[in-house]
C-alpha positions, 0 to 999 in steps of 0.5 A: 370667264364663263360668268363674265361672258354670260353677264355681258350676254344678259346685259346686251339682250336686256338692252335689246328688250329695252331698246337701250340701257338705263342712264346711258345714251345707247340704242340697240346698236350701241349696246351690241357694239359695247358688248362686243368691245367688252368681250374683246377688252376682257379677253373673253374672246380673242380679236381673231375669233371675234372677226371670224364670228362675223358672218361676212356673206350676210354683211356683204349681202345686206350692204349690197342691197342697201346700196341698190335701195339707195340708188332707187331712192336717189333716182326718185323712183319711190316718190314717182311711184307713190305720186303716180299711185295717188293720182289714179282715179280709184276709190279710197278702198281700191287705192289702199289695195294698190298701195298695199300691193305696191309696198309689198312688192317693193319690199320683197326686193328692196329694203322695207325700211328704205321703202317706208322712209321714202314713200311715207312723206310723199304718201302723206302729201298725196292723201292730204291733197285728195282730202283723204285721211292719211292714217289708214294708208300709212298703216297699210304701208307699214304693214304691207312693207313688213309682210311683203319683205317676208316674200324673199330672202333679201326682203329684210335683214333677218331673212338675209341672215337666215338664208345665208346661214342655213344656205336656203335656196332662193327659189324654194323659199320664194315658192314657200313664202309667196302664198302666205305673203299674198294672203297676208297682204289681202288680209291686211287690206281687208282689215284696214278697209273694214275698220275705215269704211265710211271714214276715208275723208280728211277735212283739214288738208290745208295748203301750208301742210302740203307745202311743207311736205314738198321738201321731202320729195326727190325729183325723178331721174329715169336713167338712175332709176332704170339702172337700179331696176336693171341691176335688181332684175339681173340679181333676182334672175341670178339668185333664181337660176344661177349657182353663183354665190349671192353675196358675190353677185350682189356686191358686184351689182352694188359696185356697178351702181357706185360707179356713177358720173352723177350720183356721188358715192358720199350720197349713196353710202350716206343712205346705207344703214351702217347702224344695222351692219354694226348691230349685226357684227356686235350680235355675231360676236356676243352670240359666238362668245356665249355659244363657246361656253356650251351653256346654250347647248346645256339649256336646250338639253335641260329643256328637252328633258323637261318636255320642251323641245325648242327644235320642234317646228311648232315650238320654234314658231311660238318662240320666234313670235314671242322673242321677235316682240321682246328682243326684236327680230334680228336678235331673236333669229340669231339666238334661235338659228342653232336650233333650226334643224327641221327642213321647214325651220328656216322658212318658218323662222323667216316668215314668223319673225317678219310677220310678228313685226306688225304687232306693235309700233316697236316691232319693226323699224318700218313701223317706227319710220312711218309713224315718225314721218307722219308726225313730222307732217302733223299726222299723229299715230299712237300705239293704240291706233297702230295696235287696232290694225297691227294686232289683227293683221299680225294674228291673221297673217300668222294664222294663215302661215301656220295653216299652210305650214301644217298642210306642208308638214 
C-alpha cells in the first residue's frame, strides 16, 4: 500500500507542477481531488481518516473571508475605490504609487485574488480614459496585491494555512511582516516607475474600448460596503486583541453578512472560490496519506545525514522559494509545514511563499487574473513583459526579507 500512496502522491504533485495532467481536462484542483478520491477508493486511507485530515479551521477561515470579500465586491467598493484613485490629479508615477499602496492594503485584509479580479477591469478603463498605458499599472496591481497579502495571516490562502497550523499570533506576525512588506511595495513602485519613465502615455484609447469596459463595473452601494468594512474592522480588532478562535469569529462575521435583505446568498456564495477550498481539502488528504507511510520522515533524516538540514531557516527559505515556483505556493507550504520547527520558520514561509509569486505569471492566481482581465480589454501582457517587472520585484523583495530575518536571528 505504501507504493500505491507514493505513486498517487507523485502523480498529484506532478499535476501541481504542470497545472494539470496530460490527456485529461483537469486543473490543479481536479488533480488534488482525484488523488484524494483514488486514495479513499483504493482503501489507502479510510474515509474517517480522510475527513480528519482536512484542517477544518483553515477551511472555515478561508471561506469566511471569501464571503467578506464577496460582500465588498457586490457593494461596489473596489470599483468605487479604483475610480476615485484614477480621478486624482496626480502625475502617472505618483498615481502608480497610490495604486500600489491601495492594492497592498486591500490585499492584506481581503483576498488578493478578488481584489485583482474586481480592480483590474476598472483600472484598464480608467487608464485608457486618461490616455495612460495600462500595462505598468496592471503589473503594479498584481505585484502589490501579492506583496500586500503577505502582511497578515489572512491575506492569502497559504498564510491562513500557516497561521492556523502553527498557531501563530496575528499581531506578532503583523509586526514581523509589516516592514518587509512596506519596503517591498516601495521597491515595486521604484522598479516599475524606473522602467516606465517617459513612456506613460497611451495613444490608442478609443471610445469603443472604453464602452466595453463599462460593463465590468459594479455600482457603489454605501450601505453594503459599510457593512463589509465594519465586519472586517471588527474581525481585525478581535484577531489583534481577543483570545477568541479566529475561525469562530470570522465565520460569525460571514454569517452576519449572509443575512442580507438585498444581496441574495446565491450571489454571495457564487463569488466564493470553491475550487480553492476543494484544492485544500484534496491536498490535506494526499499529504496526510503520505505522512502516514513514514517516508517523509525518512527522507528528512537521509538528507540531514548528507548535510542538507531542511528544517534550518535558510534552507527552508530557499526550498520554499523553489517549490513555490514549481508546484505552486499552497502545495509547497503543505509539504514544508512539518519542517517548520524554528521560531521564525512560520513567518519566513508565509513571506517567502507569497513574495515568490511575483516571479512569473503562473506564480500566483492574482497574476493570471490581471493578465486575463487585461486581455479581455485588448491589453496584451505576455510572460516576457511580466518577467521584466516580476523578476526584479521578486528578487528585491526577497532580498529585503532575507536581510531583515538575518537581523532578527
